[in-house]
C-alpha positions in Angstrom: -12.7 -32.4 82.0 -12.3 -28.7 81.8 -12.9 -27.1 78.6 -10.2 -24.4 77.9 -11.4 -20.9 77.4 -11.2 -19.5 74.0 -8.1 -17.6 72.8 -10.3 -14.6 72.4 -11.1 -14.6 76.1 -7.5 -15.3 77.1 -5.9 -12.7 74.7 -8.5 -10.2 73.6 -5.8 -7.9 72.3 -5.0 -10.3 69.6 -8.3 -9.7 68.0 -7.8 -5.9 67.7 -6.6 -4.5 64.4 -3.5 -2.4 64.8 -4.1 1.2 63.8 -1.2 1.4 61.4 -1.7 -2.1 59.9 -2.9 -2.0 56.2 -6.4 -3.5 55.7 -7.1 -5.8 52.8 -10.1 -4.5 50.9 -11.3 -7.6 49.0 -13.8 -5.5 47.0 -11.0 -3.3 45.8 -8.9 -6.3 44.9 -11.8 -7.7 42.9 -12.4 -4.4 41.1 -8.7 -4.1 40.2 -8.6 -7.7 38.9 -11.7 -7.0 36.8 -10.2 -3.9 35.3 -6.9 -5.6 34.4 -8.9 -8.4 32.7 -10.8 -5.8 30.7 -7.6 -4.1 29.6 -6.2 -7.5 28.5 -9.4 -8.4 26.6 -9.2 -5.1 24.7 -5.6 -5.8 23.8 -6.6 -9.2 22.5 -9.6 -7.8 20.5 -7.6 -5.0 18.9 -4.5 -7.1 17.9 -3.8 -6.7 14.2 -7.0 -4.6 13.6 -7.4 -1.0 12.4 -10.3 1.4 12.1 -12.3 3.9 14.1 -13.9 1.0 16.2 -10.4 0.1 17.3 -9.6 3.7 18.2 -12.8 3.7 20.4 -11.6 0.5 22.1 -8.2 1.9 22.7 -9.8 5.0 24.3 -11.6 2.7 26.7 -8.4 1.0 27.4 -6.7 4.3 28.3 -9.6 5.2 30.6 -9.3 1.9 32.5 -5.5 2.3 32.7 -5.9 5.8 34.2 -8.1 4.3 36.9 -5.5 1.5 37.6 -2.6 4.0 37.8 -4.2 7.2 39.2 -6.8 5.7 41.6 -5.3 2.4 42.6 -1.6 3.2 42.2 -0.8 0.4 39.9 2.3 0.1 37.7 2.7 3.1 35.3 3.4 0.7 32.5 -0.4 0.2 32.1 -0.7 3.9 31.2 2.4 4.0 29.0 1.1 1.0 26.9 -2.4 2.5 26.7 -1.2 5.8 25.4 1.1 4.0 22.9 -1.7 1.7 21.7 -4.1 4.6 21.2 -1.4 6.7 19.4 -0.8 3.8 17.0 -4.6 3.3 16.5 -4.9 6.9 15.4 -1.8 6.6 13.2 -3.4 3.6 11.5 -6.4 5.7 10.4 -4.1 8.7 9.5 -5.1 11.0 12.3 -1.6 12.2 12.7 -2.0 15.0 15.2 -4.0 12.9 17.7 -1.5 10.0 17.2 1.5 12.3 18.0 -0.2 13.7 21.1 -0.8 10.3 22.7 2.6 8.9 21.6 4.3 12.0 23.2 2.4 11.3 26.4 3.7 7.7 26.4 7.2 8.9 25.6 7.3 11.3 28.6 6.0 8.7 31.0 8.4 6.0 29.8 11.4 8.4 29.8 11.2 8.4 33.6 11.8 4.7 33.5 14.8 4.9 31.2 17.3 4.3 34.1 15.4 1.1 34.9 16.9 -2.2 33.7 13.5 -3.3 32.5 14.2 -4.5 28.9 10.6 -4.7 28.0 10.0 -1.0 28.6 13.2 -0.1 26.8 11.8 -2.0 23.8 8.6 0.0 24.3 10.5 3.3 24.2 11.9 2.3 20.8 8.4 1.3 19.7 7.1 4.7 20.8 9.9 6.6 19.0 9.4 4.6 15.7 5.8 5.5 15.6 6.5 9.1 16.5 8.9 9.4 13.6 6.1 8.1 11.3 3.8 10.9 12.6 6.5 13.5 11.9 7.1 11.9 8.4 3.4 12.2 7.5 3.3 15.7 8.9 6.2 16.6 6.6 8.5 17.4 9.5 11.3 15.4 7.9 14.2 16.6 9.9 12.5 15.8 13.2 11.4 12.4 11.8 15.0 11.7 10.8 16.5 12.6 14.2 14.0 10.4 16.0 14.6 7.5 13.6 18.3 7.7 14.0 18.0 7.7 17.8 15.7 4.7 17.6 18.1 2.8 15.3 21.0 3.5 17.7 19.0 2.3 20.7 17.8 -0.8 18.8 21.2 -1.8 17.7 22.5 -1.4 21.3 19.7 -3.7 22.6 19.6 -6.3 19.8 22.7 -6.0 17.7 23.5 -4.8 14.1 21.7 -7.6 12.2 18.4 -7.9 14.2 15.3 -8.0 12.1 13.7 -5.1 14.0 16.4 -2.8 12.6 14.9 -3.3 9.1 11.7 -1.4 10.2 13.7 1.6 11.2 15.9 1.5 8.0 12.6 1.5 6.1 11.4 4.7 7.8 14.7 6.4 7.2 14.6 5.4 3.5 11.1 7.0 3.3 12.4 10.2 5.0 15.4 10.5 2.8 13.3 9.9 -0.3 11.1 12.8 0.7 14.2 14.9 1.3 15.4 13.8 -2.2 18.5 12.2 -0.7 18.1 9.3 -3.0 21.6 7.8 -2.4 21.0 7.7 1.3 17.6 6.2 0.8 19.0 3.5 -1.4 21.7 2.8 1.2 19.0 2.3 3.9 17.0 0.0 1.6 20.2 -1.9 0.9 20.7 -2.4 4.7 17.2 -3.7 4.9 17.8 -6.1 2.0 20.9 -7.6 3.7 19.0 -8.2 6.9 16.1 -9.9 5.1 18.3 -11.9 2.9 20.2 -13.2 5.9 17.0 -14.1 7.8 14.5 -15.1 5.1 16.8 -15.9 2.2 17.3 -14.1 -1.2 14.1 -15.6 -2.7 11.6 -14.2 -0.2 8.6 -12.0 -0.4 10.4 -9.3 1.7 13.4 -9.3 -0.7 11.0 -9.0 -3.7 9.2 -6.0 -2.1 12.5 -4.2 -1.2 13.7 -4.7 -4.8 10.5 -3.0 -6.0 11.1 -0.1 -3.5 14.6 0.4 -4.7 13.4 0.4 -8.3 11.1 3.3 -7.4 13.9 5.2 -5.8 16.2 4.8 -8.9 13.3 5.9 -11.1 12.9 9.1 -8.9 16.7 9.6 -9.2 16.2 9.4 -13.0 18.4 6.3 -13.2 16.1 4.3 -15.4 18.5 1.5 -16.2 19.1 0.7 -12.5 15.4 1.0 -11.9 14.7 -1.6 -14.6 17.2 -4.0 -13.1 15.7 -3.8 -9.7 12.1 -4.3 -11.0 13.3 -7.2 -13.1 15.0 -8.7 -10.0 11.8 -8.4 -8.1 9.8 -10.0 -11.0 12.2 -13.0 -11.0 11.9 -13.5 -7.2 8.1 -13.3 -7.4 8.1 -15.8 -10.1 9.8 -18.3 -7.8 7.7 -17.7 -4.8 4.3 -16.9 -6.4 1.1 -18.4 -5.3 -2.6 -18.2 -6.4 -3.2 -15.2 -4.2 -0.7 -12.7 -5.6 -0.2 -13.3 -9.3 -1.5 -9.8 -9.8 1.8 -8.4 -8.6 3.5 -9.7 -11.7 1.0 -7.8 -13.9 1.7 -4.6 -11.9 5.5 -5.0 -12.2 5.1 -5.7 -16.0 3.3 -2.4 -16.5 6.0 -0.5 -14.6 8.7 -2.3 -16.6 6.9 -1.5 -19.9 6.8 2.2 -18.9 10.5 2.2 -18.0 11.6 0.5 -21.2 9.5 3.0 -23.1 11.4 5.8 -21.3 14.6 4.2 -22.6 13.1 4.1 -26.1 13.2 0.3 -26.0 9.7 -0.2 -27.4 10.2 -3.8 -28.3 11.0 -4.7 -24.7 8.2 -2.4 -23.5 5.7 -4.6 -25.4 7.3 -8.0 -24.9 7.2 -8.0 -21.1 3.4 -7.3 -21.2 2.8 -10.1 -23.7 5.1 -12.6 -21.7 3.3 -12.0 -18.4 -0.2 -12.4 -19.8 0.8 -15.5 -21.8 2.3 -17.2 -18.8 0.1 -16.1 -16.0 -3.2 -14.8 -17.5 -4.9 -18.1 -17.0 -3.7 -18.6 -13.5 -5.8 -15.8 -12.0 -9.3 -14.5 -12.5 -8.6 -10.8 -13.0 -11.2 -8.1 -12.6 -12.6 -6.3 -15.7 -11.0 -3.1 -14.5 -7.5 -4.7 -14.2 -7.8 -6.3 -17.6 -8.8 -3.0 -19.2 -6.0 -1.1 -17.6 -3.5 -3.8 -18.7 -4.8 -3.9 -22.2 -4.5 -0.1 -22.5 -0.9 -0.5 -21.4 -0.3 -3.0 -24.3 -2.0 -0.6 -26.7 0.2 2.3 -25.6 3.3 0.1 -26.1 2.1 -0.7 -29.6 1.5 3.0 -30.4 5.1 3.8 -29.5 6.4 1.0 -31.7 4.2 2.2 -34.5 3.3 -1.3 -35.6 -0.1 -0.7 -37.1 -1.0 -4.4 -37.6 -0.3 -5.3 -33.9 -1.9 -2.0 -32.8 -5.2 -3.1 -34.6 -5.1 -6.5 -32.9 -4.6 -5.0 -29.5 -7.5 -2.6 -29.9 -9.8 -5.4 -31.2 -8.8 -7.4 -28.0 -9.8 -4.4 -25.9 -13.1 -4.3 -27.7 -13.7 -7.9 -26.8 -12.9 -7.3 -23.1 -15.2 -4.3 -23.0 -18.0 -6.3 -24.7 -18.1 -8.7 -21.8 -19.8 -6.1 -19.6 -22.3 -3.3 -20.0 -19.9 -1.1 -18.0 -17.4 1.3 -19.6 -19.6 2.0 -22.6 -17.9 5.3 -23.2 -14.6 3.5 -23.3 -16.0 1.0 -25.7 -17.2 3.8 -28.0 -13.8 5.4 -28.0 -12.2 2.1 -28.7 -14.4 1.7 -31.7 -13.4 5.1 -32.9 -9.7 4.1 -32.7 -10.3 0.8 -34.5 -12.2 2.7 -37.2 -9.3 5.2 -37.6 -6.8 2.3 -38.0 -8.9 0.7 -40.6 -9.2 4.0 -42.4 -5.4 4.4 -42.3 -5.2 1.0 -43.9 -7.6 2.2 -46.6 -10.3 -0.3 -45.4 -13.1 2.2 -45.7 -16.1 -0.1 -45.2 -14.7 -1.6 -42.0 -13.8 1.9 -40.8 -17.4 3.1 -41.4 -18.8 0.0 -39.6 -16.8 0.8 -36.4 -17.6 4.6 -36.6 -21.3 3.6 -36.8 -20.9 1.3 -33.8 -19.3 4.2 -31.8 -22.1 6.6 -32.9 -24.8 4.2 -31.7 -23.1 3.7 -28.4 -22.8 7.5 -27.9 -26.5 8.0 -28.7 -27.6 5.2 -26.3 -25.6 6.8 -23.5 -26.8 10.3 -24.2 -23.5 11.7 -25.5 -25.0 13.6 -28.4 -22.0 15.8 -28.9 -19.6 12.8 -29.6 -22.3 11.1 -31.7 -22.6 14.2 -33.8 -18.8 14.5 -34.3 -18.6 10.8 -35.4 -21.6 11.3 -37.8 -19.9 14.3 -39.3 -16.7 12.3 -39.7 -18.6 9.6 -41.6 -20.1 12.2 -43.9 -16.7 13.6 -44.7 -15.3 10.1 -45.4 -18.2 9.4 -47.8 -17.8 12.8 -49.5 -14.1 12.2 -50.0 -14.8 8.7 -51.3 -17.4 10.1 -53.8 -14.9 12.8 -54.9 -12.2 10.2 -55.4 -14.5 8.2 -57.5 -15.5 11.2 -59.7 -11.8 12.1 -60.2 -11.1 8.5 -61.1 -14.0 8.6 -63.7 -12.7 11.9 -65.1 -9.2 10.5 -65.4 -10.4 7.4 -67.2 -12.4 9.5 -69.7 -9.3 11.6 -70.5 -7.2 8.5 -71.0 -9.8 7.0 -73.3 
């Protein structure tokens, strides 16, 4: 039986590579695949992270993307996304000039794709514009920031509709811009649009709604509309009360201090004090607050009492501050000054012995902490109090002699 000759021998031309036929470089394919994998790994590592380390990672990502696009001719979207990610990383650490430079590079490259029907890259163009507007906002180029944000909003509404949640982010930037421009009514309008979107998607009693109410309270305060500001802060407080959990009770204390300040501006001193008392009574045991936070809050209570001029309550609040400060060896100067205030209140109440006791406490604290000037001033004050007391006693004796 004859064995057929090999195909190679019969058709040798079949084994020749055509001159114009592209050759597959398997090493090149392997390198490209590895680079793409590295780019994706950097994306995964950096997601939701900020800091200089993230900037360095994004710089590497840009370098690899340049190799993909400029050396191997891969899709330009690798480069667009790398520039965008690096720009945002710089923006996150407040390097606004560098952020702007890379975002502009991304914008120019992506602009050439604008006629494409690629929805993903149209979304990316909006993302680039939004972050560019943030750069211009931080650089105080408010008019440019406004123009870019308005363009972004128009594009976003065209893509996703009037009520899409992504519009809220752009309304927020516009609100910030108009606040800087002191266009408070326009800022409030943008916050209002945000609130409507969040209410529709997340409900009225949601964290996002609570935060927007706080923001609107701030704008009304800037606009010197104190009553409206109070109403929005109170609304935020009520929402937080409904949705609160163990991790964010502190927000109620922060809002309480702001409400106290606003009520005091309206000369409603009773309300200024009551909101502080209410919050601490209802939520003080639900959260372990830092010494610093407790001191700041207690000072706010003292200030509210000073405005109401209720000496008895003022004394109690200062004594409470003393107790808080005694829990730690920190803030000794503050403790000494608190003792001076308590002594002064006792002196006003004509309780001389208690006053002198607290002045002595203050003097000792100042001495221990090397503040000889304050210690000397307090010592002199005690001498004057004693002299006055001695003089009063002499006058009283003289008067009794005359009467007898």
